[in-house]
N, C-alpha and C positions, 0 to 999 in steps of 0.2 A: 803339424796341424797348420792349415792355412789361416792367415790373418785377413781381416777386412782391410780395405785400402786406407781408410782413415787411421787405423791403428798402426799399420806398417809405415805410413808416411810420417806419423808422429815419432815413432821409434827411430826411423832413419834420420829425422831432423835432430833428435837428441844425439845420435851417434856422430853425425857430421859436425855438430857443435863441439863435441869433445875432441874430435880429430883436429879441427881447425885451431882450437885453443891449446891443444896438446896438454890438457890439464892432467893427464895421467902419465906424462913422460917420466921415466925413471932411469936409474943407473943400470941399464939392462945388461951391461957386460956381455953382450952377445946373445942375450935371451930375447924372447919375444915381447912385444908391447901388448900387454893384456890389461883390460880395464873392466870395471863394473860400475853401473849407475843404478841407484835405487830411486824410483820416481813413482808418481801417479799422474793423472791427467793434467794436473795444474802445477805441480811442484817437483823439483829435484831435491830429494832429501839428503842424499849422500852419494859420494863416488869414491872409488878406490882403484888402486893399480898394484901390480906385483912389485914387491920390494925385496931385493935380494941381499943376502949376507948381512942379516940384521944383528948378528952377534959373532963372537969368536968361533962358534960352532957352525957358522955359515948357514944358518937357518934362513928361510924365506917366508914371506907373508903373501898369500894369494890375494888377488884383487877383490874377491868376494869377501874374504875375512877383513881386509882393510876397509872396505865400504861399510860393513856391518859395525866394525869398531867405531867408525865416525858417526854412525847413526845415533841421534839423540833419543833418549827414552821418551815414551809418551803414555798417557793413560787413555787416549781417545780411540784406540783400536782401529787406526786408519788402514785401509787396504793399500798395499804398495806392489809395484812391479819391479823386477830386476832385469837389467840388460847386461849380458856378459859378451865382451867382444875382444877380438885380437886383430891387430893391424901389422903390416910389414914395416920394416925400418924406414922406408921412404915416406910413410904416412899417406900413401896413395891407394893402397889396396887393403880392403877388409878381408880377413881370412876366417876360416872355420874355427870355432871355439866352443867347447862344452865344459861344464864344471866337473871337477874330479869328485870322487866319492866323499872325501872329507868336506869339501865345500858344499856338496849337496846336503850333507847332514847339518852343517852350519846354517845354511839357508833355511832349512826346515825348523831348526830349534832356536837358533840365536835371534832371528828376527822376531819370533814370538816372545822371547824373553825381553826384548826391547819394547814390546807393547804394540807391535804392528801385526797385521794379517797379510800373509803372503798371497797375493792374487795370481800373478803370472810370472814366469821366468822366460826370458827371450834370449836366444843365442844367435850369433852370426854364423852364416854358412856361405861358402863361396863355391859355386858350381860353375866351372868353366868361365871364370871372371864375371859371374852374375851374382850379385849380392842378394842373399835371401835372409830373412829373419825367421827363425824357427821358434815356435812356442812349445815349451815343455809343459807337460801335464804335472800337476802337483803330485799325482800318484807315481810319477817317475823318480821322485826324490827318494 
């Protein structure tokens, strides 16, 4: 789904801010740099990144799960958006990234449990070195 210019510019600004600050950098151990930002027009509520080998069974936490865990509960039923992105190790190229099935379920259910209304999900896409932001429909979850 195509975005309007203002929305796409805002999302790219959020993305560039996180890339510059490297707020989502993790102990990738050869894995990809994947991040997730939960935001609305005015605020960034939470962000997360993939965390690998969290215990002796070498389990991992996906960026979406990490961001939702950090999200504070609310009673106000605020609408929020989610941006999921992946970048290369050099922090120079944004790559294609979509949520896995478990993360789609978490986005749908766990955000609601925290008291928020999921408005839009945005994912990054790279077509021939051309960054695009793709909007997911809630019905695709």
